[in-house]
C-alpha positions in Angstrom: 10.5 -20.2 -13.8 8.2 -17.7 -13.3 7.8 -15.7 -9.9 4.9 -13.2 -8.8 1.4 -12.2 -7.6 -1.1 -15.3 -7.9 -3.7 -13.5 -5.9 -3.7 -10.2 -4.3 -6.9 -7.9 -2.4 -6.9 -4.8 -0.3 -9.0 -3.8 2.9 -9.9 -0.4 3.8 -11.9 0.6 7.1 -15.7 1.6 6.7 -15.3 5.4 7.3 -14.4 7.9 5.4 -14.2 11.8 4.8 -14.4 13.8 1.7 -12.0 16.1 0.8 -14.2 18.9 -0.1 -15.5 18.6 3.2 -12.2 18.9 4.9 -11.2 21.8 3.0 -14.4 23.4 3.8 -13.8 23.3 7.2 -10.1 23.8 7.1 -10.7 27.4 5.0 -9.3 26.1 2.1 -10.2 26.3 -1.6 -11.1 22.4 -2.3 -9.1 22.3 -5.7 -5.9 22.6 -3.2 -7.1 19.2 -2.4 -8.6 17.4 -5.3 -6.2 19.0 -8.2 -3.2 20.2 -6.2 -3.0 17.1 -4.2 -5.1 14.6 -6.9 -7.6 13.5 -3.7 -11.0 12.7 -3.2 -11.6 11.0 -0.4 -9.9 9.9 3.0 -10.2 6.4 4.0 -10.2 6.7 7.7 -9.3 3.9 10.7 -11.0 3.9 14.1 -9.7 2.5 17.3 -10.8 -1.0 16.3 -8.6 -1.0 13.0 -4.7 -1.2 13.1 -2.1 -2.8 11.3 -2.4 -6.1 12.1 -6.6 -6.1 12.0 -6.3 -4.3 8.7 -3.9 -6.8 6.7 -6.0 -9.7 8.0 -8.7 -8.6 6.7 -7.0 -8.1 3.6 -5.6 -11.7 3.1 -8.8 -13.5 4.6 -10.6 -13.0 1.5 -8.4 -14.7 -1.1 -6.9 -17.6 1.4 -8.2 -21.3 0.7 -7.1 -23.6 3.6 -4.7 -25.6 0.9 -3.4 -21.6 0.5 -2.9 -21.7 4.1 -0.9 -25.0 4.4 1.1 -24.4 1.5 2.3 -20.5 3.0 5.9 -20.7 5.1 6.5 -17.1 4.9 4.5 -14.5 6.2 6.0 -10.6 6.2 4.1 -7.4 7.2 5.9 -4.5 5.9 4.8 -1.3 8.1 5.7 1.8 9.2 2.8 1.8 11.9 3.8 -1.1 13.8 2.3 -2.1 17.6 5.4 -3.9 19.2 8.9 -2.7 19.4 9.7 -6.8 19.4 7.1 -9.1 18.2 6.2 -9.1 14.5 2.9 -8.0 13.9 3.0 -11.0 11.1 2.8 -13.4 14.1 -0.7 -11.9 15.0 -1.6 -12.4 11.8 -0.6 -15.7 11.2 -2.3 -17.1 14.4 -6.0 -15.2 13.3 -5.6 -16.7 9.5 -4.8 -20.1 10.8 -1.5 -20.6 8.8 0.6 -23.8 8.7 2.6 -23.0 11.9 5.6 -24.5 10.1 5.9 -20.9 8.3 8.5 -17.8 9.1 6.8 -14.8 10.4 8.8 -11.7 10.2 8.2 -7.9 9.9 9.9 -5.2 7.7 10.7 -1.2 7.8 12.0 1.0 5.4 9.3 3.6 5.4 7.1 3.1 2.7 9.3 0.9 0.6 8.7 -1.9 2.7 6.7 -3.5 0.9 8.7 -3.9 -2.1 11.8 -5.5 0.2 9.0 -7.7 1.3 8.2 -9.0 -2.2 11.4 -9.4 -3.5 12.1 -11.2 -0.3 9.3 -13.6 -1.1 10.6 -14.0 -4.6 13.6 -15.2 -3.9 12.0 -17.4 -1.1 9.5 -19.3 -3.6 12.9 -19.7 -6.2 14.5 -21.6 -3.7 11.2 -23.5 -2.7 8.7 -23.2 -5.8 6.5 -25.7 -3.9 5.5 -23.2 -1.6 3.8 -20.0 -1.2 4.4 -16.6 0.3 2.2 -14.0 1.7 3.1 -10.6 1.7 1.3 -7.8 3.8 1.5 -4.5 3.7 -0.5 -2.2 6.2 -0.2 1.3 7.1 -2.4 4.1 8.8 -1.1 7.7 8.0 -1.6 10.4 10.5 -0.1 14.0 10.8 -2.6 15.7 13.2 -5.8 17.7 13.1 -5.0 20.9 11.0 -1.7 20.2 10.1 -0.1 20.7 7.2 0.0 17.0 6.3 -3.7 16.3 7.1 -4.9 15.7 4.0 -2.7 13.5 2.9 -3.3 11.0 5.8 -5.3 7.7 4.8 -5.3 4.2 6.2 -5.4 0.6 4.8 -3.6 -2.6 3.5 -3.2 -5.1 0.7 -2.2 -8.9 0.7 -0.1 -10.3 -2.0 0.3 -14.3 -2.7 3.2 -14.9 -4.0 3.6 -18.4 -5.7 5.5 -20.2 -8.5 3.5 -20.1 -12.2 1.3 -16.9 -11.1 -1.9 -16.3 -12.6 -1.7 -12.7 -12.8 1.7 -11.1 -12.7 5.1 -12.6 -12.6 8.1 -10.5 -11.4 11.4 -10.1 -13.3 14.6 -10.1 -12.2 16.0 -6.7 -13.3 15.4 -4.5 -10.0 17.6 -1.6 -9.6 18.1 0.2 -5.8 19.3 3.7 -4.0 19.5 4.3 -0.8 20.6 7.8 0.2 20.3 9.4 4.2 18.0 12.4 4.4 15.3 13.5 6.5 12.3 14.1 4.2 10.4 12.1 6.7 10.3 10.7 10.0 8.3 9.6 12.8 10.2 9.4 16.2 9.7 6.4 18.7 7.9 9.0 21.3 5.3 10.2 18.3 2.3 9.1 17.3 2.7 12.0 14.4 5.0 11.8 11.3 7.1 14.5 10.5 7.7 15.4 6.8 9.5 18.3 4.6 7.1 18.0 1.8 9.0 20.2 -0.9 12.6 18.4 -0.1 10.7 15.1 0.0 9.1 15.8 -3.2 12.7 16.4 -4.6 14.1 13.3 -3.4 11.7 11.4 -4.6 11.9 12.3 -7.7 16.2 12.4 -7.7 16.2 8.8 -6.5 13.6 8.3 -9.8 16.4 9.6 -11.9 19.1 7.1 -10.2 17.1 3.8 -10.3 15.8 4.3 -13.9 19.2 5.0 -15.3 20.3 1.7 -13.5 17.3 -0.2 -14.7 18.0 0.7 -18.1 21.7 -0.2 -17.9 21.0 -3.5 -16.5 17.6 -4.7 -18.0 18.0 -3.0 -21.8 14.4 -1.4 -21.5 13.6 1.9 -22.9 10.4 3.5 -21.9 8.4 2.3 -24.9 8.9 -1.4 -23.8 6.4 -0.6 -20.8 2.4 -0.7 -21.4 2.3 1.6 -18.1 3.9 2.8 -14.9 2.8 2.5 -11.7 4.1 5.0 -8.8 4.4 4.9 -5.0 1.3 7.8 -4.3 1.7 9.7 -1.1 -0.9 11.7 -2.8 -1.7 10.8 -6.6 -0.4 14.2 -7.9 3.3 12.9 -7.0 2.9 10.5 -9.3 1.7 12.1 -12.1 4.9 14.0 -11.8 7.2 11.3 -11.3 5.6 9.9 -15.1 6.2 13.3 -16.4 9.4 13.1 -15.1 10.3 9.7 -16.3 9.3 10.9 -19.8 10.0 14.4 -20.3 12.6 13.2 -22.7 9.8 11.1 -25.0 9.0 12.2 -28.2 7.5 9.1 -30.2 6.5 7.1 -27.2 3.0 6.8 -26.4 2.5 9.6 -23.9 -1.1 10.0 -24.0 -1.8 6.0 -23.5 0.2 6.2 -20.5 -1.1 9.1 -19.1 -4.6 7.1 -19.5 -3.1 4.2 -17.6 -1.7 6.8 -15.0 -5.6 7.7 -14.6 -6.6 4.2 -14.0 -4.2 3.3 -11.7 -4.6 6.1 -9.2 -8.4 5.6 -9.3 -8.4 4.0 -5.9 -5.5 5.7 -4.3 -8.0 9.1 -4.8 -10.4 7.6 -2.7 -8.2 6.2 -0.3 -5.3 8.4 0.7 -2.1 7.7 1.4 -1.1 3.6 3.0 2.3 3.7 2.9 3.8 0.4 2.2 0.7 -0.3 0.2 0.6 2.7 -1.8 2.3 1.3 -4.6 0.2 -1.9 -4.6 -3.0 -0.3 -4.1 -1.9 1.6 -7.3 -1.2 -1.6 -9.1 -4.5 -3.3 -8.3 -6.0 0.1 -9.5 -4.4 -0.4 -12.9 -5.4 -3.9 -13.7 -9.0 -3.0 -12.7 -9.5 0.1 -14.4 -7.2 0.2 -17.6 -9.1 -1.8 -20.3 -6.3 -1.5 -22.8 -4.0 -3.7 -20.8 -3.1 -6.7 -22.7 -1.6 -10.3 -21.4 2.4 -10.1 -21.5 2.0 -6.2 -21.2 5.1 -4.7 -19.2 4.6 -2.9 -16.3 7.5 -0.6 -14.7 7.0 0.3 -11.2 8.5 2.7 -9.1 8.6 2.2 -5.1 10.1 4.9 -3.3 10.4 5.2 1.2 11.5 8.4 2.8 14.6 8.0 4.7 15.3 7.6 1.7 15.0 4.3 -0.3 13.8 3.5 -4.1 13.8 1.1 -6.5 12.3 0.6 -10.2 11.8 -2.9 -11.4 8.9 -4.6 -13.6 6.3 -6.8 -13.9 4.6 -8.8 -16.9 0.8 -9.6 -17.2 0.1 -13.3 -17.2 -1.9 -14.7 -20.1 -5.8 -15.1 -18.8 -5.1 -12.7 -16.2 -8.8 -10.8 -16.2 -10.1 -14.3 -15.2 -8.7 -13.5 -11.1 -9.6 -9.9 -11.0 -11.6 -8.7 -7.9 -12.9 -5.3 -9.3 -16.4 -6.0 -8.3 -15.8 -6.7 -5.3 -13.8 -3.8 -4.1 -16.2 -1.4 -5.8 -18.6 -2.5 -3.5 -16.1 -1.8 -0.9 -15.9 1.4 -1.7 -19.6 2.0 -1.9 -20.4 0.1 1.3 -18.0 3.0 3.3 -19.9 5.3 5.9 -19.2 9.0 5.1 -18.0 11.1 8.4 -18.7 14.5 8.7 -15.5 16.4 9.6 -16.4 16.4 13.1 -17.4 13.5 14.0 -14.0 12.5 12.4 -12.4 14.7 14.4 -14.0 13.3 17.4 -12.6 9.7 16.1 -9.3 10.7 15.2 -8.2 12.0 19.0 -9.6 8.6 20.7 -6.5 6.5 21.7 -5.8 3.2 23.2 -4.5 3.5 27.3 -1.1 2.7 27.8 -0.9 2.4 31.6 -2.0 -1.6 30.9 -5.4 -1.1 32.0 -8.2 -2.7 30.3 -9.6 -1.6 27.5 -12.8 -2.6 25.5 -12.9 -1.2 22.2 -16.6 -0.9 20.1 -16.7 -1.7 16.5 -17.1 1.1 14.0 -19.1 -0.4 11.7 -16.4 -3.6 11.1 -18.6 -6.3 12.9 -17.7 -8.8 10.2 -13.9 -7.9 10.1 -11.2 -8.8 12.3 -10.5 -5.9 14.5 -9.1 -4.7 17.7 -11.4 -5.9 20.6 -9.7 -4.7 23.2 -6.3 -4.3 25.3 -5.9 -5.9 28.7 -2.2 -6.4 30.8 -0.5 -4.8 27.8 -2.0 -7.2 25.1 -3.7 -6.7 22.1 -7.1 -8.8 21.8 -7.8 -9.7 18.6 -11.2 -11.1 16.7 -14.4 -10.9 14.9 
């Protein structure tokens, strides 16, 4: 029985900044961001959008009433959680009107959490093939104004509907994984901003790729030339390019040019969004599907998932027959086109807005997201959501 992605969608906030503008404001060569990081734009989440509202927006557009009745597992993967106890998945489950006879949980392991959520959903459907599972990845990457990490911020959410007999991609049972305790990226409970040791994290990313790829070859028997394309976790897109070159550095007769062209397709959306942590790999997968016209049904796609701290996994998916009929490229291109560009002073002012933490009532205005699920305000330490 095949199990995998039957529907998908992503949501990005309605505001963004140009990386050229940020470079000028920070008195930096624009090519440091455009070429050195591989980033053109950066999505910005205003106070009215958080991990719950963005995930709800990502899922709402793809779920029918039949889907909502069949879903009995909702998993939110995030490292931008809103509560130390209550799972964000419960808020989303309520907002979307999903069948109450469902499990709702939240998972965390830096940017790897989305892959664990996906694999958990696949295992769940293997036992309950008549059911459906909703996997959500939603994050806001924040490092602070005028910090070394500012250029690798971003915000967004991805929703994946996991079913038996999927129409887009089937997930293969060939995952290999690796864990090592390192401090390359972390965010203490008392801080809204993340801490990162950038060069060290890049080294760990590539080291873990070596480990999981070697194990994947031993487990599956796959060789590089079995794959039509590779997708990578993209905290910034240049790192994924380093990963591709690292993975294929010993390749000689394999289709290097074709892999590089597919990689360019896979990072097209991420270049315009920035880092969305748990969703970065899956935004890249969507970008590949919607921008690489060379792919065909049956093609094997390799995916490398990495979460700082660190946890890594390599696994594969196969494209299903007629998968092109279920892609959402036109809708997503409109989503990009309809965003509002912020000037750097506007971005800086919005960045410094914050939620009250004393239990007072707070009303949060819409920031161009009137038609979306959003955070309406706070009252008695409770978040209030709606449209």
